[in-house]
C-alpha positions as CSV (number, residue, x, y, z in Angstrom):
1,M,-7.5,9.2,3.0
2,K,-5.9,6.9,5.3
3,I,-4.2,3.5,4.6
4,I,-3.6,1.1,7.5
5,A,-0.8,-1.4,6.9
6,K,0.6,-4.0,9.1
7,T,4.1,-5.4,9.1
8,F,5.1,-9.0,9.5
9,K,6.1,-8.1,13.0
10,G,2.6,-7.0,13.9
11,E,3.3,-3.3,13.9
12,V,0.2,-1.2,12.7
13,I,1.2,1.7,10.3
14,N,-1.3,4.3,9.8
15,I,-0.6,6.6,6.8
16,D,-2.6,9.7,6.0
17,I,-2.4,10.3,2.2
18,G,-4.4,13.4,2.7
19,L,-6.0,13.2,-0.7
20,Q,-9.5,12.1,-1.7
21,S,-8.3,10.4,-4.9
22,T,-6.3,7.1,-5.3
23,A,-5.4,8.0,-8.9
24,H,-1.8,8.4,-8.0
25,L,-1.6,5.0,-6.2
26,Q,-2.7,2.7,-9.0
27,K,0.2,0.2,-8.8
28,I,1.5,-1.3,-5.7
29,L,5.0,0.1,-6.4
30,Q,3.5,3.6,-6.0
31,L,2.2,2.6,-2.5
32,N,5.4,1.1,-1.6
33,E,7.2,4.3,-2.6
34,F,4.9,6.4,-0.6
35,I,5.4,4.2,2.5
36,H,9.1,4.7,2.1
37,K,8.8,8.3,1.9
38,E,6.5,8.6,4.8
39,K,7.8,5.8,7.1
40,G,11.5,5.2,5.9
41,L,10.7,1.5,5.0
42,E,12.7,0.4,2.0
43,V,10.7,-0.4,-0.9
44,D,12.6,-3.6,-1.5
45,S,11.7,-4.8,1.9
46,Q,8.0,-4.3,1.4
47,K,5.5,-6.7,0.1
48,V,1.8,-6.4,-0.2
49,V,0.0,-9.7,0.7
50,F,-3.6,-10.1,-0.1
51,K,-5.5,-13.3,0.8
52,G,-2.3,-15.0,1.7
53,K,-0.7,-14.2,-1.7
54,A,2.1,-11.9,-2.3
55,T,1.7,-9.4,-5.0
56,N,4.1,-7.9,-7.4
57,N,5.1,-4.3,-7.5
58,T,3.8,-4.1,-11.1
59,D,0.4,-5.3,-10.1
60,V,-2.4,-2.9,-10.4
61,W,-5.0,-2.8,-7.4
62,S,-8.0,-3.4,-9.6
63,E,-6.4,-6.5,-11.2
64,I,-6.0,-8.3,-7.8
65,R,-9.5,-7.1,-6.7
66,I,-8.5,-4.6,-4.1
67,K,-10.9,-1.7,-4.0
68,W,-10.2,1.6,-2.1
69,T,-12.7,2.9,0.2
70,I,-12.5,6.7,1.1
71,F,-13.9,7.6,4.4
């Protein structure tokens, strides 16, 4: 599975999780930690923005109505 993220500077980051399940990424914080591990971007400097609204690290994807699509 791939996640495509975009930084505020406009850089596109492609992350290959390599799993067919998103069970281990249920919270935004878990995605931030994965990005830190793979790309070296500090967790504290990351923010997931959805529909113009910043989310919290404790938010669960389903609660903010983001659904995973596995290709």
